[in-house]
C-alpha positions in Angstrom: -38.5 -84.7 8.7 -34.8 -84.4 9.7 -33.2 -86.5 12.4 -33.5 -83.8 15.1 -37.2 -83.2 14.5 -37.9 -86.9 14.6 -35.9 -87.2 17.9 -37.8 -84.3 19.4 -41.1 -85.7 18.3 -40.3 -89.0 19.9 -39.1 -87.4 23.1 -42.1 -85.1 23.3 -44.5 -88.1 22.9 -43.1 -89.6 26.1 -43.4 -86.3 28.0 -46.9 -85.7 26.6 -47.8 -89.2 27.7 -47.0 -88.4 31.4 -50.0 -86.1 31.3 -52.4 -87.8 28.9 -52.0 -91.1 30.7 -53.2 -89.3 33.8 -56.3 -87.8 32.3 -55.1 -84.6 30.7 -56.5 -83.9 27.2 -53.8 -82.9 24.8 -54.7 -79.9 22.7 -52.3 -80.0 19.7 -53.6 -77.4 17.3 -54.9 -73.9 17.3 -58.3 -75.3 16.3 -58.2 -77.7 19.3 -57.6 -74.8 21.7 -60.2 -72.6 20.1 -62.8 -75.3 20.1 -62.1 -76.3 23.7 -62.3 -72.7 25.0 -65.4 -71.9 22.9 -67.3 -74.9 24.4 -66.1 -74.8 28.0 -68.9 -74.2 30.5 -68.8 -70.8 32.3 -69.0 -72.4 35.8 -66.4 -75.2 35.2 -62.7 -75.1 36.0 -59.9 -76.1 33.7 -56.3 -76.8 34.8 -53.9 -76.1 31.9 -50.3 -77.4 31.9 -48.1 -75.7 29.3 -45.6 -78.6 28.9 -42.0 -78.4 28.0 -39.0 -80.6 27.3 -36.8 -78.9 30.0 -35.6 -80.5 33.2 -37.9 -78.5 35.4 -40.9 -79.8 33.5 -39.7 -83.4 33.9 -38.6 -83.2 37.5 -41.0 -80.7 38.9 -43.9 -79.4 36.8 -45.4 -82.6 35.4 -45.1 -84.7 38.6 -46.5 -81.9 40.8 -49.4 -81.3 38.4 -50.3 -85.0 38.1 -50.1 -85.6 41.8 -52.3 -82.7 42.9 -54.8 -83.2 40.1 -55.2 -86.8 41.1 -55.0 -86.6 44.9 -56.4 -83.2 46.0 -59.9 -83.2 47.4 -60.8 -80.2 45.3 -60.1 -80.9 41.6 -60.7 -79.0 38.4 -63.5 -80.2 36.1 -61.1 -80.5 33.2 -57.4 -81.0 32.7 -55.7 -80.0 29.4 -52.2 -79.5 28.1 -50.4 -77.8 25.3 -46.8 -78.5 24.5 -44.5 -75.5 24.0 -42.0 -76.0 21.3 -43.9 -78.9 19.8 -47.5 -77.7 19.3 -46.5 -74.1 18.7 -49.8 -72.8 17.3 -51.8 -74.5 20.1 -49.5 -73.0 22.7 -49.7 -69.5 21.1 -53.5 -69.7 21.1 -53.7 -70.8 24.7 -51.3 -68.0 25.7 -53.8 -65.6 24.2 -56.3 -66.7 26.8 -53.7 -66.6 29.6 -52.4 -63.1 28.7 -49.3 -63.4 30.8 -45.6 -63.3 29.8 -45.0 -66.5 27.8 -43.5 -69.1 30.1 -43.0 -72.9 29.9 -43.5 -74.9 31.8 -46.3 -73.1 33.5 -49.8 -73.7 34.9 -53.0 -71.8 34.4 -56.4 -72.3 36.1 -59.5 -71.1 34.4 -63.1 -70.7 35.5 -64.9 -70.8 32.1 -62.5 -68.7 30.0 -61.5 -66.4 32.8 -58.0 -66.9 34.1 -58.1 -67.2 37.9 -54.6 -68.4 38.7 -51.3 -68.6 36.8 -47.9 -70.1 37.9 -45.0 -69.1 35.5 -41.8 -71.0 35.1 -40.0 -68.8 37.6 -42.3 -70.1 40.3 -41.5 -73.7 39.3 -37.8 -73.8 38.3 -35.4 -74.3 41.3 -38.2 -74.8 43.9 -39.0 -77.9 45.9 -41.6 -80.1 44.3 -43.6 -80.1 47.5 -43.8 -76.3 47.5 -45.0 -76.3 43.9 -47.6 -79.0 44.7 -48.8 -76.9 47.7 -49.2 -73.8 45.4 -51.3 -75.9 42.9 -53.3 -77.3 45.9 -54.0 -73.8 47.2 -55.2 -72.7 43.8 -57.5 -75.8 43.5 -58.8 -75.3 47.0 -59.6 -71.6 46.3 -61.1 -72.0 42.8 -62.3 -75.6 42.4 -64.7 -76.1 45.3 -67.9 -77.8 44.6 
């Protein structure tokens, strides 16, 4: 492994940790994503964060995702993450389920394997963190009610 790859792996570990330390399951291979999606219950909800090393992921996406997933009254049954640029095969496989223009960071909300909400990077980057959090909250309130 060259110095750049080692640096990026170390950097990504910290960024991945922001989510996994808050209850997100990290899906790091194509097999992880396939297995997860094959076994998800039809009536359960899954919040997916497509993570990234960019500034809008660090300052906006991850903090908003963690805050709403922890604090909102209506929560998804499951929280998972794939890391664009690091776990390339896992991210590509998750994007097959999302079927939107590839975007990172981004958020997806599923009921079973059916995509019910998607927030691409252009709805994250350059926006106020509270507006992003409210968009996630609205999606949870619409699709994650008990």
